[in-house]
C-alpha positions in Angstrom: 131.9 99.5 50.1 133.9 96.5 51.3 135.4 96.6 54.7 139.1 96.3 54.8 140.9 93.5 56.7 141.1 94.3 60.4 138.0 96.4 60.5 136.2 96.3 63.8 133.1 94.2 63.6 130.9 94.4 66.8 128.6 91.8 65.2 131.1 89.1 65.9 129.9 89.1 69.5 126.3 88.5 68.5 126.6 85.4 66.3 125.2 82.7 68.6 122.9 82.6 71.6 125.8 81.2 73.7 128.2 84.0 72.7 125.5 86.7 73.3 124.9 85.2 76.8 128.6 85.1 77.6 129.2 88.8 76.8 125.9 90.1 78.2 126.4 93.2 80.3 123.2 92.9 82.3 121.5 89.8 83.7 118.2 89.0 85.5 118.0 86.5 88.3 114.9 85.4 90.1 116.3 86.8 93.4 116.4 90.3 91.7 112.6 90.3 91.5 110.1 91.4 94.3 106.4 90.6 94.0 103.9 93.3 95.1 100.8 91.7 96.6 97.4 93.1 97.6 95.3 91.6 100.5 91.7 92.8 101.1 89.9 92.3 104.4 86.4 91.8 103.0 87.0 89.2 100.4 86.0 85.5 100.6 87.8 84.7 97.3 90.4 86.5 95.2 89.2 89.4 93.1 90.7 90.0 89.7 91.6 93.5 88.7 90.2 94.7 85.4 92.9 97.3 84.9 95.7 94.8 85.6 95.0 91.5 83.9 96.4 88.6 85.9 96.7 90.5 89.2 94.2 90.0 92.0 93.3 91.3 95.4 93.9 88.4 97.7 92.2 86.8 100.7 94.5 85.7 103.5 94.4 82.1 102.2 95.1 83.0 98.6 97.9 85.4 99.7 99.7 82.6 101.4 99.3 80.3 98.5 100.6 82.9 96.0 103.4 83.7 98.4 104.5 80.1 98.6 104.4 79.9 94.8 106.6 83.0 94.5 109.1 81.7 97.1 109.3 78.3 95.3 110.0 80.2 92.0 113.0 81.9 93.8 111.7 85.5 93.9 113.7 87.8 96.2 110.9 89.1 98.3 107.2 90.0 98.8 105.8 93.5 99.2 102.4 93.6 100.9 99.7 96.2 100.6 96.5 96.0 102.7 93.0 97.1 102.0 90.9 97.4 105.2 87.1 97.2 105.5 87.0 100.4 107.5 88.8 103.6 106.4 88.9 106.9 108.2 90.6 110.3 108.2 93.6 109.2 110.1 93.9 105.7 108.7 93.5 104.1 112.1 93.7 100.5 110.7 97.2 101.1 109.4 98.9 100.5 112.8 96.2 98.3 114.4 97.7 94.9 115.2 94.5 93.3 114.0 94.5 95.4 110.8 94.5 93.4 107.6 98.1 94.4 106.6 99.6 93.5 109.9 97.6 90.2 110.1 98.9 89.4 106.6 102.5 90.1 107.6 102.2 87.8 110.6 100.7 85.1 108.5 103.5 85.2 106.0 106.3 85.5 108.6 104.8 82.6 110.6 104.7 80.4 107.5 107.7 81.5 105.6 110.0 82.6 108.3 113.3 83.9 106.8 113.1 81.9 103.6 112.2 85.1 101.8 112.1 88.9 102.6 108.7 90.1 103.8 108.1 93.7 103.2 105.3 96.1 104.1 104.1 99.2 102.3 104.3 102.0 104.9 101.9 104.6 103.8 98.4 105.8 104.7 96.7 106.0 101.3 95.2 102.5 101.5 93.8 103.2 104.9 92.4 106.8 104.7 88.9 107.8 103.7 90.4 110.7 101.6 93.0 108.6 99.9 96.0 110.8 100.7 99.3 109.4 102.0 99.1 111.5 105.2 97.0 113.2 107.8 95.1 116.2 106.6 95.2 119.6 108.3 92.3 122.0 108.8 92.7 123.4 105.3 92.6 120.0 103.7 96.3 119.8 102.9 98.6 117.0 104.0 100.2 117.8 107.4 103.7 116.5 107.0 104.8 116.4 110.7 101.5 115.0 112.0 101.9 112.3 109.3 105.4 111.4 110.6 103.9 110.5 114.0 101.5 108.0 112.2 104.4 106.6 110.1 106.5 106.0 113.2 103.6 104.0 114.8 103.1 102.1 111.5 106.8 101.2 111.4 106.7 99.7 114.9 103.4 97.8 114.2 104.7 96.3 111.0 108.0 95.3 112.6 106.0 93.6 115.5 103.9 91.8 112.8 107.0 90.3 111.2 108.1 92.6 108.4 111.8 92.4 107.5 111.6 95.6 105.5 109.3 98.7 105.8 108.8 100.5 102.6 108.4 104.2 103.1 106.4 105.3 100.1 104.6 108.5 101.4 107.2 111.0 100.4 106.9 113.0 103.6 110.0 115.1 104.6 111.8 113.4 107.5 110.0 110.1 107.2 113.2 108.0 107.2 114.5 109.6 110.4 111.1 109.3 112.1 110.7 105.6 111.4 114.3 104.7 112.0 114.2 106.4 115.4 110.9 104.7 116.3 112.2 101.3 115.3 115.4 101.6 117.2 113.7 102.8 120.4 111.5 99.7 120.3 114.4 97.4 119.8 113.8 96.7 116.1 117.3 97.7 115.0 117.5 95.0 112.4 114.4 96.0 110.5 115.4 97.5 107.2 114.1 100.9 106.1 113.6 101.2 102.4 112.9 104.8 101.3 111.0 105.7 98.1 113.5 108.5 97.5 112.3 109.4 94.1 108.6 108.9 93.8 106.9 111.0 91.1 103.3 112.3 90.9 102.8 110.0 87.9 99.9 109.1 85.6 101.4 105.6 85.5 99.9 104.8 89.0 96.4 104.8 87.5 95.6 101.0 87.8 97.0 100.9 91.3 94.0 103.0 92.4 91.8 100.0 91.6 94.2 97.6 93.3 93.9 99.4 96.7 90.3 100.7 96.3 91.7 104.2 96.5 89.3 107.0 97.5 91.7 109.8 96.6 90.3 113.3 96.5 92.5 115.7 94.5 96.1 114.7 93.7 99.5 114.2 95.4 101.5 116.8 93.6 102.3 118.7 96.8 104.4 115.8 98.2 105.3 113.5 95.3 107.9 114.8 92.9 107.3 116.8 89.7 107.9 114.6 86.6 109.8 117.5 85.1 112.5 117.4 87.8 115.6 115.2 87.9 118.1 117.1 90.2 115.4 117.1 92.9 115.6 113.3 93.1 119.3 113.6 94.0 118.5 116.0 96.8 115.9 113.5 98.1 118.5 110.8 97.9 121.0 112.7 99.9 118.4 113.5 102.6 117.2 109.9 102.9 120.8 108.6 103.1 121.6 111.1 105.8 118.5 110.0 107.8 119.6 106.4 107.7 117.9 104.7 104.7 119.2 101.2 104.1 117.8 100.9 100.6 116.5 103.6 98.2 113.8 103.3 95.5 112.9 105.0 92.2 109.2 104.9 91.2 107.9 104.6 88.5 110.5 102.8 86.5 110.7 103.0 82.7 109.7 106.7 82.4 112.4 107.6 84.9 115.4 105.4 83.8 117.5 108.5 83.6 116.8 109.2 87.3 117.4 105.6 88.2 120.8 105.6 86.4 121.9 108.7 88.2 120.7 107.5 91.6 122.5 104.1 91.0 125.7 106.0 90.2 125.6 108.0 93.4 124.0 105.7 96.0 126.2 103.7 98.4 123.2 101.6 99.4 121.1 99.2 97.2 118.9 100.8 94.6 115.6 99.3 93.7 113.0 100.3 91.0 109.3 99.7 90.9 107.7 98.7 87.6 104.4 100.2 88.4 100.8 99.3 87.6 100.6 101.5 84.5 103.7 100.0 83.0 102.4 96.5 83.6 99.0 97.4 82.1 100.5 98.9 79.0 102.4 95.8 78.1 99.5 93.4 79.0 96.9 95.4 76.9 99.3 95.9 74.0 100.1 92.2 74.0 96.4 91.2 74.2 95.8 93.4 71.1 98.6 91.6 69.2 100.7 94.7 69.0 103.8 93.3 70.8 105.4 90.0 71.8 104.4 89.8 75.5 107.2 87.7 76.9 109.9 89.6 75.0 108.5 92.9 76.0 108.3 91.9 79.7 111.9 90.7 79.7 113.2 93.7 77.8 111.5 96.1 80.2 113.0 94.3 83.2 116.5 94.1 81.7 116.3 97.9 81.1 116.0 98.4 84.9 119.1 96.3 85.4 121.0 98.1 82.7 120.1 101.4 84.3 121.6 100.2 87.6 118.7 98.7 89.7 119.8 96.0 92.1 116.2 94.7 92.4 112.9 95.3 90.8 109.4 95.3 92.1 107.2 93.8 89.4 103.8 92.1 89.2 105.4 89.6 86.8 107.9 88.5 89.5 106.7 84.9 89.9 106.1 84.3 86.2 109.5 85.7 85.2 111.3 83.9 88.0 109.7 80.6 86.9 110.7 81.3 83.3 114.3 82.2 84.2 114.7 79.1 86.2 113.5 76.8 83.4 115.1 78.7 80.4 117.2 76.8 77.9 120.5 78.1 76.7 118.9 79.6 73.7 116.4 81.6 75.8 118.7 82.8 78.5 118.9 86.5 79.1 
């Protein structure tokens, strides 16, 4: 069949790289990318992660070096996770001013100032001997309200250490209100509260366990969301907004693009997504096996977040992609 004159031909808009770039609906920019970073107290040199090729647990020195590289590449921010030498039931190192995470925050703030956005993971899982995101009750379950007291203390400690943003990733009910109130009472009214509003009990977090030396006993299904549920995420969004969240997060990313898109449609505040460790590992291992084109797969996965409505993306490829975006020729531009 021959098309008649005047027939609509969408392919006209795909004929050259320049034309495709001009009509692109979604774009990546280095400032859209946030680099998660792990700093471990006991290390004398960076420790590569076997489950996440190319990612390391940092020393304080290597953390600063990698942070400077990321900032030079134009990434939008840095999200820090700390791994202490000593872990206990209450995660006492989490709000210790001399704890590894708070020392790392101060190091970056002293050296980078306001040239980037310095963020802190606000959760207890890296600091507890049982690996849960909160304080345990006498029956071994996570005590929501006792955990809020710990989170409030962590928020103030992280703000004092220099965090611009505290990332509430524990999925405790009322965590945004508890941290916002604590920050305001201590005069940290400008510190941003970023809520992990939709964080699912996901298998895609697997490699992260190695990254933070997790000692998790059991699972987190009683406080993280059920992967079968979508409407529940919108309820969590409404609650976090009512409690004063400045930014909201969907995590993981690619398995929950439908949730991300709905949150982005409804949220009046910025919406971020986290490309988690399992997503990273799948692409890296598939590429190393020759199954996919690594760079194309990375860029396609990130543009999917933007297409779904994410304003920014936490990704372990942040520095690499930012460098590539900066140096791209017209033919390679997204």
